[in-house]
C-alpha positions as CSV (number, residue, x, y, z in Angstrom):
1,F,169.1,33.0,-81.5
2,I,169.4,36.6,-80.2
3,P,170.0,37.0,-76.4
4,G,167.0,38.4,-74.6
5,S,169.1,41.2,-73.0
6,K,169.8,42.5,-76.6
7,R,166.3,42.2,-77.8
8,P,163.9,45.2,-78.0
9,H,161.0,45.8,-75.7
10,I,157.9,43.8,-76.4
11,Y,154.8,45.9,-77.0
12,V,151.6,44.5,-75.6
13,S,149.1,47.4,-75.9
14,V,150.3,49.2,-79.0
15,L,148.4,47.1,-81.6
16,P,145.1,46.8,-79.7
17,A,145.3,50.6,-79.1
18,L,145.9,51.3,-82.8
19,E,143.1,48.9,-83.6
20,T,140.6,50.9,-81.4
21,I,141.8,54.2,-82.8
22,L,141.6,53.3,-86.4
23,Y,138.6,51.0,-86.5
24,G,136.7,52.0,-83.3
25,D,137.0,48.6,-81.7
26,N,139.0,45.5,-81.4
27,L,138.0,43.7,-84.6
28,S,139.8,40.5,-83.7
29,T,137.8,40.2,-80.5
30,I,134.5,40.8,-82.3
31,V,135.3,38.2,-85.0
32,S,136.5,35.5,-82.6
33,M,133.7,36.0,-80.0
34,H,131.5,33.2,-81.4
35,T,133.1,29.9,-82.4
36,N,131.9,26.6,-83.8
37,V,133.4,23.6,-85.5
38,F,132.4,24.8,-89.0
39,K,134.1,28.1,-88.7
40,D,137.1,26.5,-87.1
41,V,137.7,24.4,-90.2
42,L,136.8,27.3,-92.5
43,A,139.5,29.4,-90.9
44,W,142.0,26.6,-90.6
45,L,142.0,25.9,-94.4
46,P,143.5,29.3,-95.5
47,Y,145.6,29.8,-92.4
48,G,147.1,26.4,-91.9
49,V,146.9,24.8,-95.3
50,L,146.5,27.2,-98.2
51,H,149.1,29.7,-96.8
52,F,151.8,27.0,-97.1
53,T,150.8,25.4,-100.4
54,L,149.5,28.3,-102.6
55,P,153.0,29.8,-103.2
56,F,154.1,26.6,-104.9
57,F,150.9,26.6,-107.1
58,T,151.3,30.3,-107.7
59,S,154.8,29.7,-108.9
60,L,153.7,26.9,-111.2
61,G,150.8,29.0,-112.6
62,L,153.1,31.9,-113.3
63,W,155.6,29.7,-115.0
64,W,152.9,28.1,-117.1
65,F,150.6,31.0,-118.0
66,G,152.9,34.0,-117.4
67,P,155.4,35.6,-119.7
68,P,159.1,34.4,-119.6
69,G,161.0,35.8,-116.6
70,I,158.0,36.5,-114.3
71,L,158.6,33.6,-112.0
72,T,162.1,35.0,-111.2
73,V,160.7,38.4,-110.4
74,F,158.0,36.8,-108.2
75,A,160.5,34.6,-106.3
76,K,162.8,37.5,-105.6
77,A,159.9,39.8,-104.5
78,F,158.4,37.0,-102.4
79,G,161.7,36.4,-100.6
80,Y,162.6,40.1,-100.1
81,M,159.1,40.8,-98.8
82,N,159.3,38.0,-96.2
83,L,162.7,39.1,-95.2
84,A,161.6,42.6,-94.6
85,G,158.6,41.4,-92.6
86,V,160.7,39.2,-90.3
87,L,163.2,41.9,-89.7
88,T,160.4,44.2,-88.7
89,Q,159.0,41.6,-86.3
90,L,162.4,41.3,-84.7
91,A,162.9,45.1,-84.4
92,F,159.3,45.8,-83.4
93,P,158.0,42.7,-81.4
94,C,154.3,42.9,-80.6
95,S,151.9,40.5,-78.9
96,P,149.1,38.9,-80.9
97,P,145.5,38.8,-79.8
98,W,145.8,35.5,-78.0
99,Y,148.1,37.1,-75.5
100,E,145.2,39.1,-74.1
101,Y,143.2,35.9,-73.4
102,V,146.2,34.0,-72.0
103,Y,148.1,36.5,-69.9
104,G,146.0,39.7,-69.9
105,M,146.8,43.2,-71.1
106,N,148.4,44.2,-67.8
107,T,151.0,41.4,-67.8
108,P,154.4,42.5,-69.2
109,A,155.6,40.2,-72.0
110,T,159.0,38.5,-71.8
111,Y,160.9,36.5,-74.2
112,S,160.8,33.4,-71.9
113,M,157.0,33.2,-72.5
114,P,156.0,30.3,-74.7
115,G,153.8,30.8,-77.7
116,D,150.2,29.8,-78.0
117,A,148.2,28.2,-80.8
118,G,145.3,30.5,-80.3
119,G,142.1,29.2,-82.1
120,L,144.2,26.5,-83.7
121,I,144.1,24.6,-80.5
122,R,140.6,23.6,-81.4
123,I,141.9,22.1,-84.6
124,D,144.2,19.9,-82.5
125,E,141.2,18.8,-80.5
126,L,139.1,18.2,-83.5
127,F,141.7,16.0,-85.2
128,N,143.0,14.5,-81.9
129,F,146.6,15.7,-82.3
130,N,148.8,18.3,-80.8
131,T,150.6,19.6,-83.9
132,Y,149.8,23.3,-83.5
133,E,150.2,23.3,-79.8
134,T,153.7,21.9,-80.0
135,A,154.7,24.1,-82.9
136,F,153.6,27.4,-81.4
137,N,155.0,26.5,-77.9
138,D,158.4,25.9,-79.5
139,S,158.2,28.8,-81.9
140,P,161.2,31.2,-81.7
141,M,159.0,34.0,-83.0
142,V,156.3,34.4,-80.4
143,F,155.7,38.1,-80.7
144,G,155.8,38.5,-84.4
145,A,152.3,39.9,-84.9
146,F,153.2,42.9,-87.0
147,P,153.2,42.8,-89.9
148,S,151.1,39.8,-90.8
149,L,153.1,37.6,-93.3
150,H,149.8,35.6,-93.9
151,S,148.3,38.8,-95.2
152,A,151.5,39.9,-97.1
153,C,151.9,36.6,-98.9
154,A,148.3,36.4,-99.9
155,I,148.3,39.9,-101.3
156,I,151.6,39.7,-103.2
157,Q,150.4,36.5,-104.8
158,T,147.1,38.3,-105.7
159,L,149.0,41.1,-107.4
160,F,151.2,38.8,-109.5
161,I,148.4,36.5,-110.5
162,S,146.1,39.4,-111.3
163,Y,148.8,40.9,-113.4
164,T,149.1,37.7,-115.4
165,L,145.5,36.7,-115.4
166,P,143.3,39.7,-114.9
167,K,140.1,37.7,-115.0
168,S,141.2,35.9,-111.8
169,R,141.2,39.1,-109.7
170,P,137.8,38.5,-108.0
171,L,138.8,35.0,-106.9
172,C,142.2,36.3,-105.6
173,L,140.5,39.1,-103.6
174,T,138.1,36.5,-102.1
175,Y,141.1,34.6,-100.8
176,V,142.7,37.7,-99.3
177,F,139.5,38.6,-97.4
178,W,139.1,34.9,-96.4
179,I,142.6,34.7,-94.8
180,W,142.1,38.1,-93.2
181,W,139.0,36.8,-91.4
182,A,140.8,33.6,-90.5
183,C,143.7,35.4,-88.9
184,M,141.4,37.4,-86.7
185,Y,139.0,34.5,-85.9
186,L,141.9,32.3,-84.8
187,T,143.2,35.2,-82.6
188,H,146.6,35.4,-84.3
189,H,146.5,38.9,-85.8
190,Y,144.7,42.3,-85.4
191,M,143.3,44.1,-88.4
192,V,146.1,46.6,-88.2
193,D,148.6,43.7,-88.7
194,L,146.7,42.6,-91.8
195,V,146.7,46.1,-93.3
196,G,150.4,46.3,-92.4
197,G,151.2,43.1,-94.2
198,G,149.2,44.4,-97.2
199,I,151.3,47.5,-97.3
200,Y,154.5,45.5,-97.3
201,A,153.2,43.4,-100.3
202,I,152.0,46.5,-102.3
203,V,155.4,48.3,-101.7
204,T,157.3,45.2,-102.8
205,F,155.2,44.8,-105.9
206,W,155.8,48.5,-106.7
207,F,159.5,48.0,-106.6
208,A,159.2,44.9,-108.7
209,W,157.1,46.6,-111.3
210,N,160.0,47.8,-113.5
211,W,161.3,44.2,-113.8
212,L,158.0,42.7,-114.8
213,P,157.9,41.3,-118.4
214,P,155.0,42.4,-120.5
215,V,152.1,40.1,-120.7
216,N,151.3,38.9,-124.3
217,L,147.5,39.0,-124.5
218,T,147.4,37.4,-128.0
219,N,146.6,33.7,-128.0
220,D,148.6,32.0,-130.9
221,S,146.0,29.3,-131.1
222,D,143.4,31.8,-132.3
223,N,145.4,32.2,-135.6
224,S,145.5,28.4,-136.2
225,D,141.9,27.9,-137.1
226,D,140.9,27.7,-140.8
227,N,139.6,30.9,-142.2
228,V,136.2,30.5,-143.8
229,D,136.1,33.9,-145.4
230,G,138.9,33.2,-147.9
231,T,141.5,35.4,-146.3
232,L,145.0,34.6,-145.1
233,L,146.8,36.0,-142.1
234,I,150.4,36.9,-142.8
235,Q,152.7,37.6,-139.8
236,N,154.7,40.7,-140.1
237,N,158.1,40.1,-138.5
238,D,158.7,43.8,-138.0
239,S,155.6,44.8,-136.1
240,S,154.3,41.4,-135.0
241,S,150.9,42.3,-136.4
242,S,148.6,40.2,-138.7
243,I,147.9,41.6,-142.2
244,P,144.9,40.4,-144.0
245,C,145.6,39.3,-147.6
246,I,143.0,38.3,-150.1
247,E,143.5,34.9,-151.5
248,P,142.3,34.7,-155.2
249,D,139.6,32.1,-156.0
250,V,141.0,30.1,-158.9
251,K,137.6,28.7,-159.9
252,I,135.9,32.1,-160.1
253,F,138.9,33.5,-162.1
254,N,138.8,30.7,-164.6
255,S,135.0,31.0,-165.0
256,N,135.2,34.7,-165.6
257,C,138.0,34.2,-168.3
258,N,135.8,31.6,-170.1
259,E,132.8,34.0,-170.1
260,F,135.1,36.8,-171.5
261,K,136.4,34.6,-174.2
262,V,132.9,33.6,-175.3
263,E,131.8,37.3,-175.6
264,I,134.9,38.0,-177.8
265,D,134.1,35.2,-180.1
266,N,130.5,36.4,-180.5
267,I,131.7,39.9,-181.4
268,N,134.2,38.5,-184.0
269,R,131.4,36.6,-185.7
């Protein structure tokens, strides 16, 4: 949709060079060195399935468990973050790790080159279809390695879910590391891409912080149980706090009154 003559230069060696400088080696090459069917499927699940379905489940969960208004904030943050990521990919096109295996690092990249499915080609072979091969060959965004929107989407969902349900944080972080590994194993992203996507997510969440509604940690169902200690919980409309109030025991009161009356009669006699 943008003429090749007006597009910026495609950077082939910038990301692997940064990878080596920051981490001492090409982590994507190390992770993807040994492959098997089990790891192929394990990587495909977060990269090719959960990445596209979890945003809907996240939205449903925020709407159901979160405070009113948080779904709107999440939707806007999610959209603006992806827009910023795509604009960065257009302005700073970089080749993904599979480019090194297909064309080599010394081959200049051009916009006429088709995309490649990378490790997902093994999923096509496993299930006997060519879905990923066709999709990536026809992709208009071949050199959109940085930032990784797979990483960005996973992290911004983690931030919103953890804000709403803090106890889910370990599970959310497990998913983030899982999809990071999958992106490198399938030769679609360098580690520096994943960190870059995480930065986009964190910055977006930071901007959205002022619009986040407060989370009410009080469960109203806790106050619906019968009180076995003879106390009532009265709701204070001004401070929304529960004030204990002693409920008089009528039986004990009547019994005490009768005893007091008997003692008075004895004195009068």
